[in-house]
mmCIF file of the N, C-alpha and C atoms, coordinates in Angstrom:
data_MODEL
# 
_entry.id   MODEL 
# 
loop_
_atom_site.group_PDB 
_atom_site.id 
_atom_site.type_symbol 
_atom_site.label_atom_id 
_atom_site.label_alt_id 
_atom_site.label_comp_id 
_atom_site.label_asym_id 
_atom_site.label_entity_id 
_atom_site.label_seq_id 
_atom_site.pdbx_PDB_ins_code 
_atom_site.Cartn_x 
_atom_site.Cartn_y 
_atom_site.Cartn_z 
_atom_site.occupancy 
_atom_site.B_iso_or_equiv 
_atom_site.pdbx_formal_charge 
_atom_site.auth_seq_id 
_atom_site.auth_comp_id 
_atom_site.auth_asym_id 
_atom_site.auth_atom_id 
_atom_site.pdbx_PDB_model_num 
ATOM 1   N N  . MET A 1 1  ? 20.965  -19.641 -13.085 1.00 0.00 ? 1  MET A N  1 
ATOM 2   C CA . MET A 1 1  ? 20.901  -20.111 -11.728 1.00 0.00 ? 1  MET A CA 1 
ATOM 3   C C  . MET A 1 1  ? 19.730  -21.073 -11.592 1.00 0.00 ? 1  MET A C  1 
ATOM 4   N N  . ARG A 1 2  ? 19.944  -22.127 -10.893 1.00 0.00 ? 2  ARG A N  1 
ATOM 5   C CA . ARG A 1 2  ? 18.911  -23.147 -10.716 1.00 0.00 ? 2  ARG A CA 1 
ATOM 6   C C  . ARG A 1 2  ? 18.144  -22.903 -9.430  1.00 0.00 ? 2  ARG A C  1 
ATOM 7   N N  . LYS A 1 3  ? 16.878  -23.294 -9.457  1.00 0.00 ? 3  LYS A N  1 
ATOM 8   C CA . LYS A 1 3  ? 16.017  -23.241 -8.279  1.00 0.00 ? 3  LYS A CA 1 
ATOM 9   C C  . LYS A 1 3  ? 15.451  -24.631 -8.059  1.00 0.00 ? 3  LYS A C  1 
ATOM 10  N N  . VAL A 1 4  ? 15.189  -24.966 -6.840  1.00 0.00 ? 4  VAL A N  1 
ATOM 11  C CA . VAL A 1 4  ? 14.614  -26.265 -6.499  1.00 0.00 ? 4  VAL A CA 1 
ATOM 12  C C  . VAL A 1 4  ? 13.101  -26.118 -6.432  1.00 0.00 ? 4  VAL A C  1 
ATOM 13  N N  . LEU A 1 5  ? 12.413  -27.073 -7.039  1.00 0.00 ? 5  LEU A N  1 
ATOM 14  C CA . LEU A 1 5  ? 10.955  -27.110 -7.016  1.00 0.00 ? 5  LEU A CA 1 
ATOM 15  C C  . LEU A 1 5  ? 10.548  -28.406 -6.339  1.00 0.00 ? 5  LEU A C  1 
ATOM 16  N N  . SER A 1 6  ? 9.834   -28.284 -5.251  1.00 0.00 ? 6  SER A N  1 
ATOM 17  C CA . SER A 1 6  ? 9.386   -29.473 -4.519  1.00 0.00 ? 6  SER A CA 1 
ATOM 18  C C  . SER A 1 6  ? 7.961   -29.807 -4.918  1.00 0.00 ? 6  SER A C  1 
ATOM 19  N N  . LEU A 1 7  ? 7.701   -31.080 -5.092  1.00 0.00 ? 7  LEU A N  1 
ATOM 20  C CA . LEU A 1 7  ? 6.367   -31.553 -5.430  1.00 0.00 ? 7  LEU A CA 1 
ATOM 21  C C  . LEU A 1 7  ? 5.919   -32.557 -4.385  1.00 0.00 ? 7  LEU A C  1 
ATOM 22  N N  . SER A 1 8  ? 4.651   -32.511 -4.093  1.00 0.00 ? 8  SER A N  1 
ATOM 23  C CA . SER A 1 8  ? 4.076   -33.481 -3.179  1.00 0.00 ? 8  SER A CA 1 
ATOM 24  C C  . SER A 1 8  ? 3.244   -34.445 -4.016  1.00 0.00 ? 8  SER A C  1 
ATOM 25  N N  . LEU A 1 9  ? 3.733   -35.676 -4.136  1.00 0.00 ? 9  LEU A N  1 
ATOM 26  C CA . LEU A 1 9  ? 3.072   -36.684 -4.965  1.00 0.00 ? 9  LEU A CA 1 
ATOM 27  C C  . LEU A 1 9  ? 2.887   -37.972 -4.177  1.00 0.00 ? 9  LEU A C  1 
ATOM 28  N N  . PRO A 1 10 ? 1.868   -38.742 -4.548  1.00 0.00 ? 10 PRO A N  1 
ATOM 29  C CA . PRO A 1 10 ? 1.720   -40.054 -3.907  1.00 0.00 ? 10 PRO A CA 1 
ATOM 30  C C  . PRO A 1 10 ? 2.942   -40.928 -4.210  1.00 0.00 ? 10 PRO A C  1 
ATOM 31  N N  . GLU A 1 11 ? 3.224   -41.837 -3.327  1.00 0.00 ? 11 GLU A N  1 
ATOM 32  C CA . GLU A 1 11 ? 4.393   -42.712 -3.471  1.00 0.00 ? 11 GLU A CA 1 
ATOM 33  C C  . GLU A 1 11 ? 4.352   -43.480 -4.794  1.00 0.00 ? 11 GLU A C  1 
ATOM 34  N N  . LYS A 1 12 ? 3.181   -43.964 -5.169  1.00 0.00 ? 12 LYS A N  1 
ATOM 35  C CA . LYS A 1 12 ? 3.042   -44.730 -6.407  1.00 0.00 ? 12 LYS A CA 1 
ATOM 36  C C  . LYS A 1 12 ? 3.424   -43.868 -7.621  1.00 0.00 ? 12 LYS A C  1 
ATOM 37  N N  . THR A 1 13 ? 2.968   -42.628 -7.632  1.00 0.00 ? 13 THR A N  1 
ATOM 38  C CA . THR A 1 13 ? 3.279   -41.725 -8.736  1.00 0.00 ? 13 THR A CA 1 
ATOM 39  C C  . THR A 1 13 ? 4.774   -41.436 -8.793  1.00 0.00 ? 13 THR A C  1 
ATOM 40  N N  . THR A 1 14 ? 5.368   -41.229 -7.636  1.00 0.00 ? 14 THR A N  1 
ATOM 41  C CA . THR A 1 14 ? 6.807   -40.972 -7.564  1.00 0.00 ? 14 THR A CA 1 
ATOM 42  C C  . THR A 1 14 ? 7.590   -42.144 -8.153  1.00 0.00 ? 14 THR A C  1 
ATOM 43  N N  . LYS A 1 15 ? 7.202   -43.357 -7.799  1.00 0.00 ? 15 LYS A N  1 
ATOM 44  C CA . LYS A 1 15 ? 7.869   -44.544 -8.337  1.00 0.00 ? 15 LYS A CA 1 
ATOM 45  C C  . LYS A 1 15 ? 7.697   -44.620 -9.850  1.00 0.00 ? 15 LYS A C  1 
ATOM 46  N N  . GLU A 1 16 ? 6.489   -44.351 -10.340 1.00 0.00 ? 16 GLU A N  1 
ATOM 47  C CA . GLU A 1 16 ? 6.225   -44.408 -11.777 1.00 0.00 ? 16 GLU A CA 1 
ATOM 48  C C  . GLU A 1 16 ? 7.064   -43.378 -12.536 1.00 0.00 ? 16 GLU A C  1 
ATOM 49  N N  . ILE A 1 17 ? 7.187   -42.192 -11.983 1.00 0.00 ? 17 ILE A N  1 
ATOM 50  C CA . ILE A 1 17 ? 7.993   -41.144 -12.629 1.00 0.00 ? 17 ILE A CA 1 
ATOM 51  C C  . ILE A 1 17 ? 9.454   -41.561 -12.680 1.00 0.00 ? 17 ILE A C  1 
ATOM 52  N N  . LYS A 1 18 ? 9.960   -42.069 -11.584 1.00 0.00 ? 18 LYS A N  1 
ATOM 53  C CA . LYS A 1 18 ? 11.366  -42.507 -11.542 1.00 0.00 ? 18 LYS A CA 1 
ATOM 54  C C  . LYS A 1 18 ? 11.611  -43.649 -12.531 1.00 0.00 ? 18 LYS A C  1 
ATOM 55  N N  . GLU A 1 19 ? 10.687  -44.610 -12.599 1.00 0.00 ? 19 GLU A N  1 
ATOM 56  C CA . GLU A 1 19 ? 10.826  -45.732 -13.529 1.00 0.00 ? 19 GLU A CA 1 
ATOM 57  C C  . GLU A 1 19 ? 10.766  -45.249 -14.978 1.00 0.00 ? 19 GLU A C  1 
ATOM 58  N N  . SER A 1 20 ? 9.820   -44.387 -15.284 1.00 0.00 ? 20 SER A N  1 
ATOM 59  C CA . SER A 1 20 ? 9.702   -43.857 -16.647 1.00 0.00 ? 20 SER A CA 1 
ATOM 60  C C  . SER A 1 20 ? 10.953  -43.092 -17.038 1.00 0.00 ? 20 SER A C  1 
ATOM 61  N N  . SER A 1 21 ? 11.466  -42.317 -16.121 1.00 0.00 ? 21 SER A N  1 
ATOM 62  C CA . SER A 1 21 ? 12.682  -41.547 -16.373 1.00 0.00 ? 21 SER A CA 1 
ATOM 63  C C  . SER A 1 21 ? 13.846  -42.472 -16.724 1.00 0.00 ? 21 SER A C  1 
ATOM 64  N N  . ARG A 1 22 ? 14.000  -43.506 -15.932 1.00 0.00 ? 22 ARG A N  1 
ATOM 65  C CA . ARG A 1 22 ? 15.082  -44.475 -16.148 1.00 0.00 ? 22 ARG A CA 1 
ATOM 66  C C  . ARG A 1 22 ? 14.885  -45.226 -17.468 1.00 0.00 ? 22 ARG A C  1 
ATOM 67  N N  . GLU A 1 23 ? 13.664  -45.705 -17.716 1.00 0.00 ? 23 GLU A N  1 
ATOM 68  C CA . GLU A 1 23 ? 13.366  -46.482 -18.919 1.00 0.00 ? 23 GLU A CA 1 
ATOM 69  C C  . GLU A 1 23 ? 13.597  -45.684 -20.199 1.00 0.00 ? 23 GLU A C  1 
ATOM 70  N N  . ARG A 1 24 ? 13.375  -44.385 -20.114 1.00 0.00 ? 24 ARG A N  1 
ATOM 71  C CA . ARG A 1 24 ? 13.532  -43.533 -21.289 1.00 0.00 ? 24 ARG A CA 1 
ATOM 72  C C  . ARG A 1 24 ? 14.955  -42.987 -21.427 1.00 0.00 ? 24 ARG A C  1 
ATOM 73  N N  . GLY A 1 25 ? 15.827  -43.387 -20.534 1.00 0.00 ? 25 GLY A N  1 
ATOM 74  C CA . GLY A 1 25 ? 17.245  -43.064 -20.661 1.00 0.00 ? 25 GLY A CA 1 
ATOM 75  C C  . GLY A 1 25 ? 17.669  -41.706 -20.123 1.00 0.00 ? 25 GLY A C  1 
ATOM 76  N N  . PHE A 1 26 ? 16.875  -41.108 -19.271 1.00 0.00 ? 26 PHE A N  1 
ATOM 77  C CA . PHE A 1 26 ? 17.256  -39.826 -18.695 1.00 0.00 ? 26 PHE A CA 1 
ATOM 78  C C  . PHE A 1 26 ? 18.182  -40.056 -17.514 1.00 0.00 ? 26 PHE A C  1 
ATOM 79  N N  . LYS A 1 27 ? 19.129  -39.133 -17.349 1.00 0.00 ? 27 LYS A N  1 
ATOM 80  C CA . LYS A 1 27 ? 20.098  -39.268 -16.266 1.00 0.00 ? 27 LYS A CA 1 
ATOM 81  C C  . LYS A 1 27 ? 19.493  -38.947 -14.911 1.00 0.00 ? 27 LYS A C  1 
ATOM 82  N N  . SER A 1 28 ? 18.421  -38.153 -14.926 1.00 0.00 ? 28 SER A N  1 
ATOM 83  C CA . SER A 1 28 ? 17.786  -37.770 -13.667 1.00 0.00 ? 28 SER A CA 1 
ATOM 84  C C  . SER A 1 28 ? 16.311  -37.490 -13.900 1.00 0.00 ? 28 SER A C  1 
ATOM 85  N N  . VAL A 1 29 ? 15.569  -37.464 -12.813 1.00 0.00 ? 29 VAL A N  1 
ATOM 86  C CA . VAL A 1 29 ? 14.153  -37.116 -12.891 1.00 0.00 ? 29 VAL A CA 1 
ATOM 87  C C  . VAL A 1 29 ? 14.024  -35.661 -13.329 1.00 0.00 ? 29 VAL A C  1 
ATOM 88  N N  . SER A 1 30 ? 14.944  -34.822 -12.900 1.00 0.00 ? 30 SER A N  1 
ATOM 89  C CA . SER A 1 30 ? 14.913  -33.408 -13.289 1.00 0.00 ? 30 SER A CA 1 
ATOM 90  C C  . SER A 1 30 ? 15.015  -33.241 -14.795 1.00 0.00 ? 30 SER A C  1 
ATOM 91  N N  . SER A 1 31 ? 15.924  -33.971 -15.422 1.00 0.00 ? 31 SER A N  1 
ATOM 92  C CA . SER A 1 31 ? 16.066  -33.843 -16.872 1.00 0.00 ? 31 SER A CA 1 
ATOM 93  C C  . SER A 1 31 ? 14.828  -34.384 -17.593 1.00 0.00 ? 31 SER A C  1 
ATOM 94  N N  . TYR A 1 32 ? 14.226  -35.415 -17.037 1.00 0.00 ? 32 TYR A N  1 
ATOM 95  C CA . TYR A 1 32 ? 12.980  -35.957 -17.599 1.00 0.00 ? 32 TYR A CA 1 
ATOM 96  C C  . TYR A 1 32 ? 11.858  -34.935 -17.485 1.00 0.00 ? 32 TYR A C  1 
ATOM 97  N N  . MET A 1 33 ? 11.745  -34.286 -16.343 1.00 0.00 ? 33 MET A N  1 
ATOM 98  C CA . MET A 1 33 ? 10.700  -33.289 -16.141 1.00 0.00 ? 33 MET A CA 1 
ATOM 99  C C  . MET A 1 33 ? 10.916  -32.077 -17.051 1.00 0.00 ? 33 MET A C  1 
ATOM 100 N N  . ARG A 1 34 ? 12.159  -31.665 -17.257 1.00 0.00 ? 34 ARG A N  1 
ATOM 101 C CA . ARG A 1 34 ? 12.434  -30.562 -18.190 1.00 0.00 ? 34 ARG A CA 1 
ATOM 102 C C  . ARG A 1 34 ? 12.003  -30.943 -19.594 1.00 0.00 ? 34 ARG A C  1 
ATOM 103 N N  . TYR A 1 35 ? 12.305  -32.177 -19.987 1.00 0.00 ? 35 TYR A N  1 
ATOM 104 C CA . TYR A 1 35 ? 11.898  -32.688 -21.300 1.00 0.00 ? 35 TYR A CA 1 
ATOM 105 C C  . TYR A 1 35 ? 10.376  -32.654 -21.441 1.00 0.00 ? 35 TYR A C  1 
ATOM 106 N N  . LEU A 1 36 ? 9.651   -33.144 -20.454 1.00 0.00 ? 36 LEU A N  1 
ATOM 107 C CA . LEU A 1 36 ? 8.191   -33.155 -20.496 1.00 0.00 ? 36 LEU A CA 1 
ATOM 108 C C  . LEU A 1 36 ? 7.625   -31.745 -20.544 1.00 0.00 ? 36 LEU A C  1 
ATOM 109 N N  . PHE A 1 37 ? 8.234   -30.828 -19.816 1.00 0.00 ? 37 PHE A N  1 
ATOM 110 C CA . PHE A 1 37 ? 7.781   -29.443 -19.817 1.00 0.00 ? 37 PHE A CA 1 
ATOM 111 C C  . PHE A 1 37 ? 7.944   -28.830 -21.206 1.00 0.00 ? 37 PHE A C  1 
ATOM 112 N N  . GLU A 1 38 ? 9.059   -29.105 -21.870 1.00 0.00 ? 38 GLU A N  1 
ATOM 113 C CA . GLU A 1 38 ? 9.281   -28.598 -23.233 1.00 0.00 ? 38 GLU A CA 1 
ATOM 114 C C  . GLU A 1 38 ? 8.274   -29.196 -24.206 1.00 0.00 ? 38 GLU A C  1 
ATOM 115 N N  . LEU A 1 39 ? 7.963   -30.474 -24.059 1.00 0.00 ? 39 LEU A N  1 
ATOM 116 C CA . LEU A 1 39 ? 6.942   -31.099 -24.902 1.00 0.00 ? 39 LEU A CA 1 
ATOM 117 C C  . LEU A 1 39 ? 5.584   -30.445 -24.694 1.00 0.00 ? 39 LEU A C  1 
ATOM 118 N N  . ASP A 1 40 ? 5.286   -30.130 -23.467 1.00 0.00 ? 40 ASP A N  1 
ATOM 119 C CA . ASP A 1 40 ? 3.997   -29.534 -23.128 1.00 0.00 ? 40 ASP A CA 1 
ATOM 120 C C  . ASP A 1 40 ? 3.818   -28.170 -23.799 1.00 0.00 ? 40 ASP A C  1 
ATOM 121 N N  . LYS A 1 41 ? 4.897   -27.447 -24.001 1.00 0.00 ? 41 LYS A N  1 
ATOM 122 C CA . LYS A 1 41 ? 4.814   -26.137 -24.653 1.00 0.00 ? 41 LYS A CA 1 
ATOM 123 C C  . LYS A 1 41 ? 4.277   -26.245 -26.072 1.00 0.00 ? 41 LYS A C  1 
ATOM 124 N N  . ASP A 1 42 ? 4.516   -27.375 -26.727 1.00 0.00 ? 42 ASP A N  1 
ATOM 125 C CA . ASP A 1 42 ? 4.092   -27.566 -28.111 1.00 0.00 ? 42 ASP A CA 1 
ATOM 126 C C  . ASP A 1 42 ? 2.657   -28.090 -28.246 1.00 0.00 ? 42 ASP A C  1 
ATOM 127 N N  . LEU A 1 43 ? 2.044   -28.454 -27.139 1.00 0.00 ? 43 LEU A N  1 
ATOM 128 C CA . LEU A 1 43 ? 0.691   -28.997 -27.196 1.00 0.00 ? 43 LEU A CA 1 
ATOM 129 C C  . LEU A 1 43 ? -0.329  -27.891 -27.404 1.00 0.00 ? 43 LEU A C  1 
ATOM 130 N N  . ILE A 1 44 ? -1.351  -28.195 -28.143 1.00 0.00 ? 44 ILE A N  1 
ATOM 131 C CA . ILE A 1 44 ? -2.436  -27.250 -28.358 1.00 0.00 ? 44 ILE A CA 1 
ATOM 132 C C  . ILE A 1 44 ? -3.401  -27.364 -27.178 1.00 0.00 ? 44 ILE A C  1 
ATOM 133 N N  . SER A 1 45 ? -3.902  -26.229 -26.720 1.00 0.00 ? 45 SER A N  1 
ATOM 134 C CA . SER A 1 45 ? -4.827  -26.257 -25.592 1.00 0.00 ? 45 SER A CA 1 
ATOM 135 C C  . SER A 1 45 ? -6.199  -26.721 -26.057 1.00 0.00 ? 45 SER A C  1 
ATOM 136 N N  . GLU A 1 46 ? -7.003  -27.129 -25.105 1.00 0.00 ? 46 GLU A N  1 
ATOM 137 C CA . GLU A 1 46 ? -8.363  -27.565 -25.421 1.00 0.00 ? 46 GLU A CA 1 
ATOM 138 C C  . GLU A 1 46 ? -9.145  -26.416 -26.058 1.00 0.00 ? 46 GLU A C  1 
ATOM 139 N N  . LYS A 1 47 ? -8.941  -25.218 -25.548 1.00 0.00 ? 47 LYS A N  1 
ATOM 140 C CA . LYS A 1 47 ? -9.628  -24.045 -26.084 1.00 0.00 ? 47 LYS A CA 1 
ATOM 141 C C  . LYS A 1 47 ? -9.225  -23.791 -27.543 1.00 0.00 ? 47 LYS A C  1 
ATOM 142 N N  . GLU A 1 48 ? -7.926  -23.884 -27.836 1.00 0.00 ? 48 GLU A N  1 
ATOM 143 C CA . GLU A 1 48 ? -7.460  -23.695 -29.210 1.00 0.00 ? 48 GLU A CA 1 
ATOM 144 C C  . GLU A 1 48 ? -8.028  -24.765 -30.142 1.00 0.00 ? 48 GLU A C  1 
ATOM 145 N N  . LEU A 1 49 ? -8.072  -25.995 -29.666 1.00 0.00 ? 49 LEU A N  1 
ATOM 146 C CA . LEU A 1 49 ? -8.608  -27.092 -30.465 1.00 0.00 ? 49 LEU A CA 1 
ATOM 147 C C  . LEU A 1 49 ? -10.083 -26.873 -30.780 1.00 0.00 ? 49 LEU A C  1 
ATOM 148 N N  . LEU A 1 50 ? -10.848 -26.493 -29.769 1.00 0.00 ? 50 LEU A N  1 
ATOM 149 C CA . LEU A 1 50 ? -12.278 -26.250 -29.978 1.00 0.00 ? 50 LEU A CA 1 
ATOM 150 C C  . LEU A 1 50 ? -12.512 -25.074 -30.934 1.00 0.00 ? 50 LEU A C  1 
ATOM 151 N N  . ASN A 1 51 ? -11.690 -24.032 -30.828 1.00 0.00 ? 51 ASN A N  1 
ATOM 152 C CA . ASN A 1 51 ? -11.809 -22.902 -31.751 1.00 0.00 ? 51 ASN A CA 1 
ATOM 153 C C  . ASN A 1 51 ? -11.494 -23.319 -33.179 1.00 0.00 ? 51 ASN A C  1 
ATOM 154 N N  . SER A 1 52 ? -10.487 -24.171 -33.326 1.00 0.00 ? 52 SER A N  1 
ATOM 155 C CA . SER A 1 52 ? -10.110 -24.664 -34.650 1.00 0.00 ? 52 SER A CA 1 
ATOM 156 C C  . SER A 1 52 ? -11.241 -25.493 -35.262 1.00 0.00 ? 52 SER A C  1 
ATOM 157 N N  . ILE A 1 53 ? -11.858 -26.327 -34.456 1.00 0.00 ? 53 ILE A N  1 
ATOM 158 C CA . ILE A 1 53 ? -12.986 -27.151 -34.922 1.00 0.00 ? 53 ILE A CA 1 
ATOM 159 C C  . ILE A 1 53 ? -14.159 -26.265 -35.326 1.00 0.00 ? 53 ILE A C  1 
ATOM 160 N N  . LYS A 1 54 ? -14.426 -25.254 -34.502 1.00 0.00 ? 54 LYS A N  1 
ATOM 161 C CA . LYS A 1 54 ? -15.530 -24.336 -34.800 1.00 0.00 ? 54 LYS A CA 1 
ATOM 162 C C  . LYS A 1 54 ? -15.285 -23.621 -36.134 1.00 0.00 ? 54 LYS A C  1 
ATOM 163 N N  . THR A 1 55 ? -14.086 -23.138 -36.337 1.00 0.00 ? 55 THR A N  1 
ATOM 164 C CA . THR A 1 55 ? -13.734 -22.455 -37.585 1.00 0.00 ? 55 THR A CA 1 
ATOM 165 C C  . THR A 1 55 ? -13.854 -23.400 -38.775 1.00 0.00 ? 55 THR A C  1 
ATOM 166 N N  . ALA A 1 56 ? -13.387 -24.624 -38.619 1.00 0.00 ? 56 ALA A N  1 
ATOM 167 C CA . ALA A 1 56 ? -13.453 -25.607 -39.705 1.00 0.00 ? 56 ALA A CA 1 
ATOM 168 C C  . ALA A 1 56 ? -14.906 -25.915 -40.060 1.00 0.00 ? 56 ALA A C  1 
ATOM 169 N N  . ARG A 1 57 ? -15.760 -26.047 -39.055 1.00 0.00 ? 57 ARG A N  1 
ATOM 170 C CA . ARG A 1 57 ? -17.183 -26.313 -39.314 1.00 0.00 ? 57 ARG A CA 1 
ATOM 171 C C  . ARG A 1 57 ? -17.824 -25.148 -40.068 1.00 0.00 ? 57 ARG A C  1 
ATOM 172 N N  . GLU A 1 58 ? -17.486 -23.933 -39.646 1.00 0.00 ? 58 GLU A N  1 
ATOM 173 C CA . GLU A 1 58 ? -18.030 -22.752 -40.316 1.00 0.00 ? 58 GLU A CA 1 
ATOM 174 C C  . GLU A 1 58 ? -17.569 -22.687 -41.775 1.00 0.00 ? 58 GLU A C  1 
ATOM 175 N N  . ASP A 1 59 ? -16.287 -22.983 -42.005 1.00 0.00 ? 59 ASP A N  1 
ATOM 176 C CA . ASP A 1 59 ? -15.754 -23.006 -43.374 1.00 0.00 ? 59 ASP A CA 1 
ATOM 177 C C  . ASP A 1 59 ? -16.465 -24.058 -44.212 1.00 0.00 ? 59 ASP A C  1 
ATOM 178 N N  . TYR A 1 60 ? -16.714 -25.208 -43.604 1.00 0.00 ? 60 TYR A N  1 
ATOM 179 C CA . TYR A 1 60 ? -17.382 -26.293 -44.321 1.00 0.00 ? 60 TYR A CA 1 
ATOM 180 C C  . TYR A 1 60 ? -18.808 -25.889 -44.703 1.00 0.00 ? 60 TYR A C  1 
ATOM 181 N N  . LYS A 1 61 ? -19.505 -25.269 -43.759 1.00 0.00 ? 61 LYS A N  1 
ATOM 182 C CA . LYS A 1 61 ? -20.887 -24.839 -44.028 1.00 0.00 ? 61 LYS A CA 1 
ATOM 183 C C  . LYS A 1 61 ? -20.946 -23.775 -45.123 1.00 0.00 ? 61 LYS A C  1 
ATOM 184 N N  . LYS A 1 62 ? -19.902 -22.930 -45.206 1.00 0.00 ? 62 LYS A N  1 
ATOM 185 C CA . LYS A 1 62 ? -19.850 -21.887 -46.228 1.00 0.00 ? 62 LYS A CA 1 
ATOM 186 C C  . LYS A 1 62 ? -19.286 -22.418 -47.551 1.00 0.00 ? 62 LYS A C  1 
ATOM 187 N N  . ASN A 1 63 ? -19.015 -23.723 -47.574 1.00 0.00 ? 63 ASN A N  1 
ATOM 188 C CA . ASN A 1 63 ? -18.414 -24.381 -48.736 1.00 0.00 ? 63 ASN A CA 1 
ATOM 189 C C  . ASN A 1 63 ? -17.023 -23.818 -49.054 1.00 0.00 ? 63 ASN A C  1 
ATOM 190 N N  . GLU A 1 64 ? -16.298 -23.435 -47.991 1.00 0.00 ? 64 GLU A N  1 
ATOM 191 C CA . GLU A 1 64 ? -14.951 -22.900 -48.146 1.00 0.00 ? 64 GLU A CA 1 
ATOM 192 C C  . GLU A 1 64 ? -13.881 -23.912 -47.741 1.00 0.00 ? 64 GLU A C  1 
ATOM 193 N N  . ALA A 1 65 ? -14.310 -25.112 -47.430 1.00 0.00 ? 65 ALA A N  1 
ATOM 194 C CA . ALA A 1 65 ? -13.359 -26.150 -47.027 1.00 0.00 ? 65 ALA A CA 1 
ATOM 195 C C  . ALA A 1 65 ? -12.612 -26.668 -48.244 1.00 0.00 ? 65 ALA A C  1 
ATOM 196 N N  . ILE A 1 66 ? -11.390 -27.084 -48.025 1.00 0.00 ? 66 ILE A N  1 
ATOM 197 C CA . ILE A 1 66 ? -10.583 -27.653 -49.100 1.00 0.00 ? 66 ILE A CA 1 
ATOM 198 C C  . ILE A 1 66 ? -11.055 -29.075 -49.344 1.00 0.00 ? 66 ILE A C  1 
ATOM 199 N N  . LYS A 1 67 ? -11.392 -29.371 -50.580 1.00 0.00 ? 67 LYS A N  1 
ATOM 200 C CA . LYS A 1 67 ? -11.829 -30.734 -50.917 1.00 0.00 ? 67 LYS A CA 1 
ATOM 201 C C  . LYS A 1 67 ? -10.645 -31.439 -51.558 1.00 0.00 ? 67 LYS A C  1 
ATOM 202 N N  . ALA A 1 68 ? -10.193 -32.483 -50.934 1.00 0.00 ? 68 ALA A N  1 
ATOM 203 C CA . ALA A 1 68 ? -9.044  -33.235 -51.410 1.00 0.00 ? 68 ALA A CA 1 
ATOM 204 C C  . ALA A 1 68 ? -9.374  -34.721 -51.438 1.00 0.00 ? 68 ALA A C  1 
ATOM 205 N N  . LYS A 1 69 ? -8.802  -35.417 -52.400 1.00 0.00 ? 69 LYS A N  1 
ATOM 206 C CA . LYS A 1 69 ? -9.019  -36.859 -52.488 1.00 0.00 ? 69 LYS A CA 1 
ATOM 207 C C  . LYS A 1 69 ? -8.198  -37.629 -51.451 1.00 0.00 ? 69 LYS A C  1 
ATOM 208 N N  . SER A 1 70 ? -7.069  -37.030 -51.071 1.00 0.00 ? 70 SER A N  1 
ATOM 209 C CA . SER A 1 70 ? -6.210  -37.666 -50.062 1.00 0.00 ? 70 SER A CA 1 
ATOM 210 C C  . SER A 1 70 ? -5.423  -36.587 -49.326 1.00 0.00 ? 70 SER A C  1 
ATOM 211 N N  . ILE A 1 71 ? -4.749  -36.996 -48.301 1.00 0.00 ? 71 ILE A N  1 
ATOM 212 C CA . ILE A 1 71 ? -3.924  -36.066 -47.511 1.00 0.00 ? 71 ILE A CA 1 
ATOM 213 C C  . ILE A 1 71 ? -2.793  -35.506 -48.375 1.00 0.00 ? 71 ILE A C  1 
ATOM 214 N N  . VAL A 1 72 ? -2.319  -36.288 -49.298 1.00 0.00 ? 72 VAL A N  1 
ATOM 215 C CA . VAL A 1 72 ? -1.236  -35.833 -50.195 1.00 0.00 ? 72 VAL A CA 1 
ATOM 216 C C  . VAL A 1 72 ? -1.649  -34.579 -50.938 1.00 0.00 ? 72 VAL A C  1 
ATOM 217 N N  . ASP A 1 73 ? -2.918  -34.470 -51.304 1.00 0.00 ? 73 ASP A N  1 
ATOM 218 C CA . ASP A 1 73 ? -3.413  -33.298 -52.014 1.00 0.00 ? 73 ASP A CA 1 
ATOM 219 C C  . ASP A 1 73 ? -3.381  -32.049 -51.140 1.00 0.00 ? 73 ASP A C  1 
ATOM 220 N N  . LEU A 1 74 ? -3.368  -32.209 -49.832 1.00 0.00 ? 74 LEU A N  1 
ATOM 221 C CA . LEU A 1 74 ? -3.384  -31.067 -48.918 1.00 0.00 ? 74 LEU A CA 1 
ATOM 222 C C  . LEU A 1 74 ? -1.998  -30.505 -48.650 1.00 0.00 ? 74 LEU A C  1 
ATOM 223 N N  . VAL A 1 75 ? -0.994  -31.337 -48.810 1.00 0.00 ? 75 VAL A N  1 
ATOM 224 C CA . VAL A 1 75 ? 0.372   -30.869 -48.511 1.00 0.00 ? 75 VAL A CA 1 
ATOM 225 C C  . VAL A 1 75 ? 1.149   -30.487 -49.723 1.00 0.00 ? 75 VAL A C  1 
# 
């Protein structure tokens, strides 16, 4: 079952969203917003990123970091 979600946005933002939706080939603003919401689920949070950096720094200081000549060596 679908529910309606109303947003209060400035007119300029509304126009930009509608234009972006059209330019990217979405049939509706709703389908564009669903797409963006799904993309957002895959993003790492700022907190997770900072924790990852902290862990990497600690590993580096303990000389536990992986030393590779190139990215190919890491994968």
